[in-house]
C-alpha positions in Angstrom: -60.8 3.5 21.4 -63.8 5.3 23.1 -65.8 7.3 20.8 -67.9 9.7 22.8 -70.4 10.7 20.2 -71.4 6.9 20.4 -71.9 6.8 24.1 -75.4 8.2 25.8 -75.2 9.0 29.7 -78.1 9.7 32.1 -77.7 11.9 34.8 -79.8 11.6 37.9 -79.6 14.3 40.9 -82.0 16.6 42.2 -79.9 19.8 42.3 -80.9 21.8 39.0 -77.2 23.5 39.2 -75.7 19.9 39.6 -77.4 18.9 36.5 -76.9 21.6 34.0 -72.5 21.8 35.0 -72.3 18.7 34.6 -74.2 17.9 32.2 -72.4 20.7 29.7 -69.3 19.6 31.2 -69.9 16.0 30.1 -71.2 17.4 26.6 -68.2 19.1 25.6 -66.2 15.8 25.7 -68.4 14.6 23.5 -71.6 12.9 24.9 -74.9 12.6 24.7 -76.6 13.5 27.5 -80.2 13.1 29.6 -80.8 14.4 32.8 -83.1 13.5 35.7 -84.1 15.1 38.5 -85.4 12.3 40.4 -86.6 8.8 40.9 -89.6 8.5 38.4 -87.9 10.8 35.8 -84.8 8.7 35.5 -87.6 5.5 35.0 -88.9 7.5 32.5 -85.5 7.9 30.7 -84.3 4.7 31.0 -87.5 3.2 29.6 -87.0 5.3 26.5 -83.9 4.9 25.6 -80.4 2.7 25.8 -77.7 4.4 28.5 -73.7 3.1 28.1 -73.2 5.3 31.7 -75.8 6.6 34.4 -74.5 9.1 37.3 -76.5 8.8 39.8 -76.8 10.8 43.2 -77.4 8.6 46.5 -78.9 11.3 48.5 -82.3 12.8 46.1 -85.2 14.5 47.5 -87.6 12.1 48.5 -86.1 9.2 47.4 -83.2 7.1 47.5 -80.2 6.6 44.7 -80.0 3.1 45.7 -83.7 2.7 44.6 -82.2 4.2 40.6 -79.2 1.9 40.9 -81.6 -0.9 41.2 -83.9 -0.2 39.0 -81.5 0.1 36.6 -79.9 -3.2 37.2 -83.5 -4.5 35.9 -84.2 -2.6 33.2 -81.0 -2.1 31.6 -78.1 -4.3 33.3 -75.4 -3.5 30.6 -75.4 -0.1 31.6 -72.9 1.1 33.9 -73.8 3.2 37.2 -71.5 5.6 39.3 -73.1 7.0 42.6 -72.6 10.6 43.6 -72.2 11.1 47.6 -71.3 14.2 49.4 -70.7 11.6 52.5 -68.6 8.6 51.4 -68.0 7.5 55.3 -71.2 6.5 55.0 -71.4 2.7 54.0 -74.7 3.7 51.5 -71.5 3.6 48.9 -69.9 1.0 49.5 -73.3 -1.0 49.8 -73.7 1.0 46.1 -70.9 -0.8 45.0 -71.7 -4.2 46.0 -75.3 -4.0 44.5 -73.1 -3.5 41.3 -72.3 0.0 40.8 -69.1 0.7 38.6 -67.7 3.0 41.2 -68.7 6.4 43.0 -67.6 10.0 43.1 -67.5 12.1 46.5 -69.3 15.7 45.8 -68.1 18.3 45.2 -67.7 16.3 41.8 -64.4 17.7 40.4 -64.2 17.9 36.3 -61.1 16.3 35.8 -62.4 12.9 38.2 -66.0 13.2 35.9 -63.9 12.5 33.1 -61.9 10.0 34.4 -64.5 8.1 35.6 -66.5 8.6 32.5 -63.4 7.2 30.4 -62.8 4.0 32.7 -66.5 3.4 33.4 -67.0 3.3 29.3 -64.1 1.2 28.7 -65.0 -1.2 31.4 -69.0 -1.4 29.8 -67.3 -2.1 26.2 -64.9 -4.5 27.4 -68.1 -6.7 29.4 -70.2 -6.2 26.0 -67.7 -8.1 24.1 -67.0 -10.2 26.5 -71.0 -10.8 26.5 -71.0 -11.3 22.4 -68.0 -13.6 22.9 -70.1 -15.5 25.3 -73.1 -15.3 22.8 -71.2 -16.5 19.9 -69.7 -19.3 21.7 -73.3 -20.2 23.5 -74.4 -20.1 19.4 -71.5 -22.3 18.3 -71.6 -24.8 21.4 -75.8 -25.2 20.7 -74.6 -26.2 16.8 -72.0 -28.5 17.3 -72.6 -32.3 18.4 -69.6 -33.0 19.8 -69.1 -32.1 23.2 -67.3 -29.1 24.3 -65.8 -27.7 27.5 -63.9 -24.4 28.3 -61.7 -24.1 31.2 -59.2 -21.5 32.6 -55.6 -21.2 33.1 -56.6 -23.1 36.5 -58.4 -25.8 34.7 -62.2 -24.1 36.5 -64.6 -24.5 34.1 -66.1 -21.8 32.8 -68.3 -22.6 29.5 -69.5 -26.1 28.4 -72.8 -27.1 25.6 -75.3 -29.1 26.0 -73.5 -32.2 24.9 -71.2 -31.9 27.2 -73.3 -31.9 30.1 -74.9 -34.8 29.3 -72.2 -37.2 28.6 -70.1 -35.0 31.8 -72.8 -34.6 33.8 -72.0 -30.5 34.4 -74.6 -28.5 35.7 -74.5 -24.6 36.0 -73.6 -24.4 39.5 -70.6 -26.5 38.9 -68.8 -23.2 36.9 -66.0 -21.8 38.4 -65.0 -25.3 39.9 -62.0 -27.2 38.8 -62.9 -30.1 36.2 -60.6 -32.4 38.1 -62.6 -32.3 41.4 -65.8 -32.6 39.1 -64.7 -36.0 37.2 -62.6 -37.3 39.5 -64.0 -40.4 39.3 -64.4 -40.9 35.4 -61.7 -38.7 33.7 -58.6 -38.7 35.5 -56.5 -39.2 32.2 -58.7 -36.4 30.2 -57.9 -33.7 33.9 -54.5 -34.6 33.1 -54.5 -34.5 29.5 -56.0 -31.2 29.5 -54.1 -29.2 32.5 -50.8 -30.4 30.1 -52.5 -28.5 27.5 -52.8 -25.3 29.7 -49.1 -25.7 31.3 -47.4 -26.7 27.3 -49.7 -24.5 25.5 -49.6 -27.4 22.9 -52.6 -29.5 21.6 -53.0 -32.5 22.7 -55.3 -35.8 21.7 -56.6 -38.5 23.3 -57.9 -41.4 21.0 -60.6 -43.6 21.9 -60.3 -42.8 25.0 -62.6 -45.2 27.8 -64.7 -42.2 29.9 -66.4 -42.9 32.8 -69.9 -41.2 32.8 -71.8 -40.4 35.9 -74.2 -43.1 35.8 -71.4 -45.6 35.7 -71.0 -46.2 32.7 -68.4 -46.4 30.3 -68.0 -44.8 26.9 -65.2 -44.1 24.5 -64.1 -40.8 23.4 -62.1 -38.9 21.6 -60.7 -35.9 22.6 -58.9 -32.9 21.4 -57.2 -30.5 23.5 -56.6 -26.7 22.2 -54.6 -23.9 24.4 -56.8 -20.8 24.3 -54.1 -17.4 24.1 -54.3 -14.1 24.6 -53.0 -11.3 21.8 -49.4 -11.9 23.5 -49.4 -15.6 23.2 -50.0 -16.2 26.8 -52.1 -19.1 28.0 -55.7 -17.9 29.6 -57.2 -21.6 29.4 -58.1 -24.5 26.6 -61.0 -26.2 25.3 -61.3 -29.6 25.3 -63.5 -30.9 22.2 -65.3 -34.8 23.0 -66.5 -37.0 20.2 -67.9 -39.7 21.8 -67.1 -42.9 19.1 -69.1 -45.3 21.4 -71.6 -45.8 18.7 -68.8 -46.1 15.4 -67.1 -48.6 18.1 -69.9 -50.9 18.4 -70.3 -51.0 14.8 -66.3 -51.6 14.5 -67.1 -54.2 16.9 -69.7 -55.8 15.1 -68.2 -55.9 11.8 -65.0 -57.4 13.5 -67.4 -60.0 15.2 -68.6 -61.3 11.6 -65.1 -62.7 11.2 -66.0 -64.8 14.2 -69.8 -66.0 14.0 -69.6 -68.0 17.5 -67.1 -70.2 17.2 -66.8 -70.2 13.9 -63.9 -68.2 12.3 -63.9 -66.8 8.9 -64.0 -63.8 7.0 -64.1 -64.8 3.6 -67.1 -64.2 1.2 -68.6 -68.1 1.4 -68.6 -67.9 5.0 -70.2 -65.0 5.1 -72.7 -66.7 3.5 -72.5 -69.6 5.9 -73.3 -66.9 8.6 -76.7 -65.4 7.0 -77.5 -69.3 6.6 -77.5 -70.4 10.0 -78.9 -66.7 11.1 -82.2 -67.7 8.5 -82.6 -70.9 9.9 -81.4 -70.3 13.6 -85.4 -70.5 14.4 -86.8 -72.5 12.4 -87.2 -76.4 13.8 -86.8 -77.6 10.1 -84.5 -80.5 10.1 -81.1 -79.1 8.8 -78.7 -81.0 6.4 -74.8 -80.2 6.7 -72.6 -81.5 4.0 -68.5 -81.1 4.4 -65.5 -82.4 4.4 -63.7 -83.7 7.5 -62.3 -81.0 9.3 -64.2 -78.4 8.0 -66.4 -77.5 11.0 -69.6 -79.3 10.9 -70.2 -79.9 14.7 -69.5 -75.6 15.1 -71.9 -74.7 12.6 -74.6 -77.8 14.5 -73.9 -75.6 17.5 -73.9 -72.2 15.8 -77.9 -73.3 14.6 -78.7 -74.0 18.2 -77.2 -71.2 20.2 -78.5 -68.7 17.6 -82.1 -69.5 18.0 -84.4 -69.8 20.5 -83.7 -73.5 21.9 -79.9 -71.6 23.2 -81.6 -72.4 26.8 -82.1 -76.3 26.2 -79.2 -79.3 25.8 -78.0 -79.4 22.8 -76.9 -83.4 22.4 -74.1 -84.9 20.1 -73.9 -88.4 18.9 -71.5 -89.7 16.6 -73.0 -92.2 14.2 -69.8 -93.5 13.1 -68.0 -94.6 16.7 -70.8 -96.7 17.5 -72.0 -100.3 16.8 -75.7 -100.9 15.9 -76.5 -102.0 18.9 -74.5 -99.6 21.4 -75.5 -96.9 18.8 -79.4 -98.2 19.2 -79.1 -97.8 23.0 -77.7 -94.4 22.8 -80.1 -92.6 20.8 -82.9 -94.5 22.6 -82.7 -95.4 26.1 -83.2 -99.2 27.1 -84.8 -101.0 29.8 -83.0 -102.8 32.4 -83.1 -106.6 31.4 -83.6 -105.3 27.5 -80.4 -106.7 26.8 -77.3 -108.8 28.3 -75.5 -106.3 30.3 -78.6 -103.7 30.4 -78.5 -104.2 34.3 -80.2 -100.5 35.1 -82.7 -98.2 33.1 -80.8 -96.2 30.5 -81.5 -92.5 29.2 -81.1 -92.4 25.3 -80.2 -89.3 23.6 -83.1 -88.2 22.1 -84.7 -88.1 25.7 -82.0 -85.8 27.1 -82.5 -83.7 24.0 -86.1 -83.0 25.1 -87.1 -79.2 23.6 -83.3 -79.1 22.9 -81.2 -80.2 19.7 -79.8 -83.3 18.8 -76.5 -83.6 16.4 -76.2 -87.0 14.5 -72.9 -86.7 13.3 -72.4 -89.4 10.3 -75.4 -89.6 9.7 -74.1 -91.7 6.5 -73.0 -94.7 8.6 -75.8 -95.4 10.3 -77.7 -99.6 9.8 -80.8 -99.4 7.7 -82.5 -100.7 11.3 -81.3 -97.4 13.1 -82.4 -95.7 10.2 -86.1 -97.0 10.7 -86.0 -96.1 13.8 -85.1 -92.5 13.3 -87.4 -92.3 10.3 -90.1 -93.1 12.9 -88.9 -90.4 15.2 -89.0 -87.9 12.7 -92.3 -89.0 11.6 -94.3 -89.2 14.7 -91.8 -87.4 17.1 -92.0 -90.1 19.5 -89.7 -93.4 20.7 -89.5 -96.4 22.2 -86.8 -97.2 24.9 -85.1 -100.9 23.9 -87.4 -103.5 25.5 -90.3 -101.7 26.3 -93.2 -100.6 24.1 -94.5 -97.4 26.1 -94.0 -94.8 23.3 -92.0 -91.6 24.7 -92.6 -88.2 23.2 -90.1 -85.9 22.6 -89.8 -82.1 20.8 -86.1 -82.3 19.5 -84.5 -80.4 16.6 -82.6 -82.9 14.3 -79.4 -81.6 12.6 -77.4 -84.2 11.1 -73.8 -84.1 9.2 -71.9 -86.0 6.7 -69.2 -86.1 4.5 -70.6 -88.0 2.5 -72.9 -88.0 -0.5 -76.4 -89.2 0.7 -78.1 -88.9 -2.7 -74.9 -91.5 -4.3 -75.8 -93.9 -1.2 -79.5 -93.8 -1.7 -78.9 -94.6 -5.5 -76.6 -97.3 -3.8 -79.1 -98.8 -1.4 -77.5 -98.3 1.3 -79.2 -95.5 2.9 -83.5 -94.8 3.0 -84.5 -92.7 0.4 -87.8 -91.6 2.5 -85.2 -90.8 5.6 -82.7 -88.8 3.1 -85.9 -87.1 2.3 -86.6 -86.3 5.7 -83.0 -85.2 6.5 -82.8 -83.0 3.4 -85.1 -80.4 4.0 -82.6 -77.7 4.4 -78.9 -78.3 3.4 -75.6 -76.7 4.0 -72.8 -76.9 2.4 -69.7 -76.3 4.0 -66.3 -74.9 2.0 -63.3 -76.7 1.9 -60.6 -74.8 4.0 -59.0 -75.0 0.0 -62.0 -72.7 -1.4 -61.9 -70.4 1.8 -58.0 -69.8 1.3 -58.6 -65.8 2.6 -59.5 -67.3 6.0 -55.9 -68.9 6.1 -54.2 -66.5 8.1 -56.9 -65.7 10.5 -57.4 -69.1 11.6 -53.9 -69.7 12.2 -53.4 -66.5 13.8 -56.6 -67.9 16.1 -55.0 -71.1 17.0 -51.9 -69.2 17.6 -53.3 -67.6 20.4 -55.2 -70.4 21.9 -52.0 -72.4 22.0 -50.2 -69.5 23.9 -52.5 -70.0 26.4 -52.4 -73.9 26.2 -49.3 -74.0 26.4 -48.3 -70.8 28.3 -45.8 -69.5 25.3 -45.4 -65.5 23.7 -45.8 -66.6 20.4 -45.9 -63.2 18.2 -46.1 -64.2 14.4 -45.6 -66.8 11.7 -43.2 -66.1 9.8 -44.1 -65.3 5.7 -42.4 -69.0 4.2 -44.7 -70.5 6.6 -47.8 -68.0 5.4 -46.9 -68.9 1.6 -46.6 -72.5 2.7 -50.1 -72.2 4.7 -51.5 -70.8 1.5 -49.7 -73.1 -1.1 -50.9 -76.5 1.1 -54.5 -78.3 -0.2 -55.2 -78.9 3.2 -57.4 -82.3 2.7 -58.0 -82.5 6.5 -59.3 -78.5 6.3 -59.7 -76.8 9.4 -58.4 -79.4 11.9 -55.5 -80.1 9.9 -54.3 -76.6 10.2 -55.1 -76.7 13.9 -53.3 -79.8 14.3 -50.0 -78.0 12.7 -50.7 -75.1 14.1 -50.4 -77.1 17.8 -47.5 -79.1 16.4 -45.6 -76.0 15.4 -46.6 -74.2 18.8 -45.0 -77.1 20.8 -41.8 -77.1 18.8 -41.4 -72.9 18.6 -38.6 -72.1 21.0 -38.5 -68.1 19.7 -41.6 -65.8 19.3 -41.8 -66.6 15.4 -43.4 -70.2 13.9 -40.9 -70.7 11.6 -40.9 -73.6 8.8 -38.7 -75.9 11.0 -41.7 -76.4 13.6 -44.1 -77.1 11.0 -44.6 -81.1 10.8 -42.5 -82.6 8.1 -44.9 -84.5 6.1 -46.8 -81.1 6.0 -43.5 -79.6 4.4 -42.7 -82.5 2.0 -46.2 -82.4 0.9 -46.0 -78.6 -0.8 -44.1 -78.4 -3.4 -42.3 -75.1 -5.1 -41.4 -74.0 -2.1 -37.8 -73.8 -2.2 -37.1 -70.9 0.3 -37.4 -73.2 3.6 -34.3 -71.1 5.8 -31.4 -73.0 6.6 -30.2 -73.0 10.2 -27.2 -71.6 11.5 -24.1 -74.2 10.2 -22.7 -74.6 13.5 -25.0 -77.0 14.0 -23.5 -80.7 14.2 -24.9 -83.8 13.1 -26.1 -85.5 15.7 -27.5 -82.4 16.8 -29.6 -81.7 13.3 -30.7 -85.6 14.3 -32.0 -85.1 17.3 -33.5 -82.1 16.7 -35.9 -83.7 13.9 -36.2 -87.1 15.4 -33.8 -89.0 13.6 -35.3 -87.6 10.2 -33.0 -87.7 7.4 -34.9 -85.2 5.4 -35.5 -82.6 8.3 -31.8 -83.3 9.9 -30.6 -82.5 6.2 -32.7 -79.4 5.7 -31.4 -78.1 9.4 -27.7 -78.5 8.0 -28.5 -77.0 5.0 -27.0 -80.2 2.9 -28.7 -82.4 0.3 -30.3 -86.1 1.6 -26.7 -87.8 0.2 -24.6 -85.9 2.2 -26.2 -86.7 5.4 -26.1 -90.5 4.2 -22.2 -89.6 3.8 -21.9 -88.5 7.1 -23.3 -91.4 8.6 -21.5 -93.9 6.8 -18.1 -92.5 7.5 -19.1 -91.8 11.2 -20.5 -95.6 11.1 -16.8 -96.7 9.1 -15.0 -94.7 11.8 -16.9 -96.3 15.0 -16.3 -99.5 13.2 -13.0 -99.2 13.1 -12.5 -97.7 16.6 -13.9 -101.1 18.0 -11.9 -103.3 15.7 -8.7 -101.9 17.3 -10.4 -102.0 20.9 -10.6 -105.8 20.3 -7.5 -106.0 18.9 
């Protein structure tokens, strides 16, 4: 409701009678009224007070009301302007409306029309002022929120956005009024569809962890909440989208997740986290590293991680299993030989040390090398040079040595089986790898990793491991460590015919080695003895488990079957 006493009106006309008559009429309506006889007087008034409405005669003595209209829009843009014209058929009146006038009134001015147009113009101004205050408030809110905020009308046209949305979506002010679906056609198809669904259904909607393609072609991960905008009668007039860029959070989660897999090493336990940290600390250090650990704990994977995590990653990573070769063959493999150096040396051979130049040489099972090889290896570590077998010319190499063993080298030293000086050279930094018994928190993660690996290898679709299998895995002592677990999972993947690995799919010796597990599920009772024996490859214990009976029962049935067959054969002979 318009309160006339709060409204100030400027009346500009060069006829004093009109100024007096219309001014008096408006004052009786309760408005505050100032009058001006021409353009100059009007400018003085506009500079001295704020007007809600101005009535301006198009034809002023020696001047044009259009010029006054122009100045009103410059000095006081919020002021509504109504033009007086004695000739409405002239284009000047229409031009005035085009330039921003609210309306025009023909002369002579009728009091009823003056009062009506005044109310309409002031009501329209009030609505514009409220919209402007709303816009200013929204701008303030938009500026203070770090998330991207986008507002559209019910047609999906862009109405407003904040700086964050401009940066994320590439919006500019000249895009206001265009359909968002046209602006974001390349990267936000799903986002635009959800936005319009919110408008159509008048229901909030959310997209979680949605990949949005930015204008520069890069992708980011965002979560978006869509909320409809309603009138007082609950009709939808648009929607607001609040977009939160979760890329940093996703990157952090991925970083934390990667600590469960460091290079090719799998494990989330505290012991493995310490291993990861030590690898990172030693990656760019040239110092020799000795890796101790039981068989199957992943010593080769750790050596590879030490190489690839450091500055030598682009250089060769050369491996030698020292226990797999005789002394003469190992010497030739490590240092190479020249043609004719020994019987069978028909050509020159480049050794592993030379192949690993500027890279890393991994000596696995270092505790098994002979005293002669120990001596030659010590010289390489001390002088960074060696001679090929059958040659006296030294060859300089830049090689980082990583050695591994499942033996206690210090004990071998005391037993005279390993050179003490070589032990000190190798034992500069020692890494102790935990057994699988010491990192049971990793068993389920490792089993899942191998499940995915063998799904790919055997084209299977194994979804999970049964609770009984996981319980057995967590109870087993794993003398073969991760390698044993991998072999058990490969065996199970081959035998598994459903999407869940069960006890029946595991190697029988693994099941037999675990005491206290009595929850092995009994298969369907409709299996015959022959079927059970076929499924268990003739293993009586496993056949009994499949049938859900004891071993003596299986033996009894076999004996009965044998006696029956023998009796049948005797009758055939007779």
